[in-house]
C-alpha positions in Angstrom: -1.7 6.0 -9.4 -1.9 3.1 -7.1 -0.7 3.7 -3.5 1.2 1.4 -1.2 0.5 1.9 2.5 2.2 0.6 5.6 -0.7 -0.2 7.9 -1.0 -1.1 11.6 -4.2 -3.0 12.5 -5.4 -1.9 15.8 -9.1 -1.2 16.4 -9.0 0.1 12.8 -6.5 0.1 10.0 -4.1 2.9 10.7 -2.0 4.2 7.8 1.5 4.7 9.3 3.0 8.1 8.6 -0.3 9.4 7.3 0.8 9.1 3.7 1.5 6.4 1.1 4.9 4.8 1.3 4.9 4.6 -2.5 2.8 5.7 -5.5 3.0 4.4 -9.0 1.3 2.4 -11.7 -0.5 -0.6 -10.4 1.4 -2.9 -12.8 4.7 -1.8 -11.0 3.4 -3.3 -7.7 1.6 -6.5 -8.9 4.7 -8.7 -9.3 7.0 -7.0 -6.7 4.4 -7.3 -4.0 2.6 -10.4 -5.1 -0.8 -8.9 -5.5 -3.1 -11.6 -6.9 -6.8 -11.0 -7.3 -7.4 -13.3 -4.3 -5.6 -10.8 -2.0 -8.5 -8.3 -2.0 -8.5 -7.1 1.6 -11.0 -4.3 2.2 -12.8 -1.4 0.5 -11.3 0.9 3.1 -11.0 3.5 4.2 -7.8 3.8 6.3 -7.4 6.0 9.4 -4.4 8.2 8.9 -1.8 8.5 11.5 -0.6 12.0 12.2 2.9 11.0 13.2 6.0 10.8 11.2 6.8 7.7 9.0 7.7 4.8 11.1 11.3 3.9 11.9 10.4 0.4 13.2 7.6 -2.0 12.3 5.8 -4.7 14.3 5.1 -8.2 13.2 1.4 -7.3 12.8 2.1 -4.4 10.4 0.7 -4.9 6.8 1.4 -3.7 3.3 -1.8 -2.7 1.6 -2.0 -1.5 -2.0 -4.9 0.9 -2.8 -6.4 0.5 -6.2 -8.4 3.4 -7.6 -10.8 3.4 -10.6 -8.1 5.2 -12.6 -5.8 2.2 -12.0 -8.2 -0.4 -13.5 -7.5 -1.0 -17.1 -10.1 -2.5 -19.5 -10.0 -6.3 -19.2 -8.5 -6.1 -15.7 -10.2 -8.1 -12.9 -8.9 -5.9 -10.2 -11.4 -3.8 -8.4 -11.4 -0.6 -6.4 -10.1 -1.1 -2.8 -7.1 -2.4 -0.9 -5.1 -5.5 -1.7 -2.9 -7.1 0.9 0.7 -8.1 0.1 2.0 -11.2 1.8 5.2 -9.3 2.5 6.1 -7.3 5.5 6.9 -3.6 5.3 10.6 -4.4 5.7 10.5 -6.8 2.8 8.5 -4.3 0.7 11.3 -1.8 1.3 13.9 -4.3 0.2 12.0 -4.9 -3.0 10.9 -1.3 -3.8 13.6 0.9 -2.3 13.4 3.7 0.2 9.8 4.7 1.1 8.2 8.1 1.6 10.3 9.8 -1.1 9.6 13.5 -1.8 7.0 13.8 -4.5 7.7 16.3 -7.3 5.1 19.0 -7.8 6.0 19.7 -11.4 
């Protein structure tokens, strides 16, 4: 499962809320978050924030999508690491719905 993170770049990349905002198949994020191969950003890792999910975002906040080896299908040119969306967290929420939903344990 690919993970979408809201990230604040400070002295390091801080994952806001300490958890992914969304999780799902990589294909579900490629078009909605405009994740071209040219948007590879970093191999990571992210520093996790221990606070609650953010209520407000700054202009500098990023949307990064984490691609794991399990997300890479044969013939794909994506690689393991983080891809940057050109959209703000606020726009990502408008496109994907409410973030930080409860994850089922079943």
